[in-house]
N, C-alpha and C positions, 0 to 999 in steps of 0.2 A: 841815264839809261844804262842798263846792264845788258850784256850780250852772252848768250850761250852759244859756243862754237860747235857746230856739228860736222862730223866727217862720217862717211860710210863706215859701219862697224862700231858706232858708239854704243855704250851700254845704256839701254833704254830706261831702266829703273833710275839710274843716276841723273839722266837728263830730264825725264818727265817729272820726277818727284821734285827736283829743284825748281823747274819752271812753275809747276803747280803751286808750291808753297809760296814762292815769291809773288806770284800773281794774286793768290788769296790774300796776301798781306798788302795788296795795293801797290806793289813795286813794279815799275815798268821794266819788262825784260823782253828782249828781242832774240829770236833764234836766228842764227846765221849759218848758212851752208857754205862750206869751202869746196864743195864738189863741182861747182859750175852749174848745178841745177838745184831747184828748190826742194825736190823730193830727195830725202836722205834716208838710207836704209840702215837700221840698227843691227847690232850683233846677233839678234835673234829674229831677224827678218821682219821687224816691225818698221813700217815706213812712216815718216813724218813730213809734212809740208812745212819747210822752214819759212819764217817771216820774210827773209831776204837772202840775197847772195853776199858773200864776203867781198867787201870793198874796203881797202885799207883806210880810206878817209873816214868812212862811217864808224868803224870800230875804234879808230884812234882816240876819239873823245869819250870812250866808254868809262863809266865810273867803276865798273867791275867786269872783267872777262872771266867767264866760267868755262872750264874744260871738263866734260864728262870723260870717263875712262872707257874701257871696252877695247877688245881687239877684233879686227885690226884698226879700230878707230883711232887709237893713240898713235899708231904708226903713220896713219894718214894725216893726223894733225901735224906731226913732226915733219912730214914731207912738204908741208905747205910753206914755201919761202916767205910769202906775204904775211902769214900769221906769225912766223918767227920774228920778222921785222917789227910787227906791231907789238908783240909781247915784250921784246927788248925795250922799246920806247915806253910802253905802258908801265913796266916795272921801274924803269929809270925815273919816271915822273911820280913814283910813289902811289900809284893807283892800286886798288884792291884786285888781286888775282886769286881765283879759287880753282882747285883741281882735285878730282876724286879718283880713287882706285889706281889705275896705272898712269893716269894723266900727269901726275907730278913729274914723271920722267921727262916730259917735254920741257918743263921748266928747268929740271936738273941738267939735262944735256945742253941747255943754253947757258949754264952757269949762272942762273938767276936766283938760286936759293941759298947762296953762300951765307953761312952762319945763322940761318933761320931754322927753327924747329918745325919739322914737317913729318907727315906720315904718308903712307901709300899702301897699295896692295902688297901683301907679303911676297917677297922675291924680286920686287922692283927697286928696292932700296939702293942697290949698287949704282943706279943711274942718277941718284940725287946728289950729284957732285957738289961738294962743299957744304951740304946741308947737315943739320943735326937731326937724324932720323930718330923718332920717338916710338913708333909702333902704336900710338894712340888711335882711338877710333876717329876722332876729329882733332885737328890741331889748328889753332888760330895764333899766328905770330906776326905782329906788325901788319904788313899789307898782303899777307898770304893766309889763305884758309885751305887746308888739305884734309882729305878723309881717306879711309883705308879700303873702302869697297862698297858694293851695292847695298849691303845691310846698313851702312852708315848714311845712306842718301838723305833720310829725313833730318837727321842730326846735322849733316852738312848744310842742307837747305836752311835750317833755322840759324845756323852759325852765320851764314851770309845775311840772312834776314835781320839779325840783330844789329847789323851795321847800317840798315836803311829804314827800319820801322821802329815804332815806339814799343815799349814793353806791353802796353795795354792792347795794341793791335795784335801782337804776337800771342798774347794770352787768349784773346777772342778767337783767333784762328785755331789755336791748339784745343780750346774748349769745344769749338764747332766740330773738330775732327774726332772728338771723344778720345783723345790721347790719354793713356794711363799716366800716372804720376811721373813727371820728367826724371826724377831721381832714379826711378826704377828702370827707365828706358834709355838713359843717357841723352835725353833731348833737352 
């Protein structure tokens, strides 16, 4: 099970695109609200009904924790003590963690990115303590996948998908989406 963690102020494109691509590829993904209520409001006032509320025990066994960016979403993610505890444990057990846009700063401020190649939204790189910032659109290094912003949402989603779906499933989904040549789009 994969978990997308949602806080008020999340970037809608990053969350929705990732959830959509994963589910199209047949990957089980659950949206989790850290707000204490299931309705979470995005940075552009779009509301989503999360599948469930944050409970440390449920997220602890996640195969992948996904953090969308957006402001003040990232600030709200970092303020959640339970999430920080889960992230520390998750990373220490070598499980996949994915963060896009400003969300890698949550991992950086927790000193979880040491010596890993990562990317983020320009201007957030100073909070990636110990990381090797690349500035790439998407960066996959060991158990971390990071991306630099909303425009990278689909590439980010497919980078995660490659860890859980076969190439034939991914090709079928890309063909159904009528995506242009991946080499031309960075997908």
